[in-house]
Steps between C-alpha positions, in 0.01 A plus 500: 500500500861620483617142447269465198621830354858382557436178310342700217813716489716187492288354217536820297877495554519132402299567183729791411807282558360225277406758237851649501663156473269410210586827326874447543471145363284610207733781399810282538343215300418740218850644495396840629716696739394494864594811695685489828214694659237242404718217625568680827132580558415134440766395750366739763143375447617140545689595816190675635294191424740277693581744783189446718582132526873549563460764770176568682350842435150619424405429140300823494832682457516350150234753398759778525816293450397377155470847338819605679677191360388596150633856541822388667566232237438741216709785633772286658579353160564853373734611775706219655509252214831342596372409847170342399592353160641170636178430692282590202713288267476200732122542519482533119699177467257321734200637311630388162591141584354276231474765226644404160785752474579414136146580390502823699837601353374424147192716555714781641734476199199529266379808687846660480526424126152640434582810703815548291289479183257757635785732605643473149162607361518821706327425831650627821688226695253469789199512269655231279568274799150554639339424165713187455403380849134566422527301175654213696209508743702626793265791565655813639387858469500494118237225491241708683 
């Protein structure tokens, strides 16, 4: 029974890793900024997905390691950025292989120009950027 629960934990971790990679690729392809925290959490989820095959340990531990990886990745990006940034940047590079960078840069330039227009009309800078990203279909908190 514990083996089955362990495999379920591994499957959940693998799904989260795939979801994070998809999110990073989607945001990067649309020209949106991807935070260091999101990239680091995705890296930790991928490492947890691979770890049981690289070094034998009970997969049931993934049930507590996965939420810890999320918390560690989120808070580690806030505190020791200079130590973890190279790993996160390398993972981001691997995740974005094959994305049309020119198209993404053009979309980002449009968002920045639209945000500048909105700021000129009197919106606060963060509100203008959020609205411009929502108009571009990038989502974010303003689109909710």
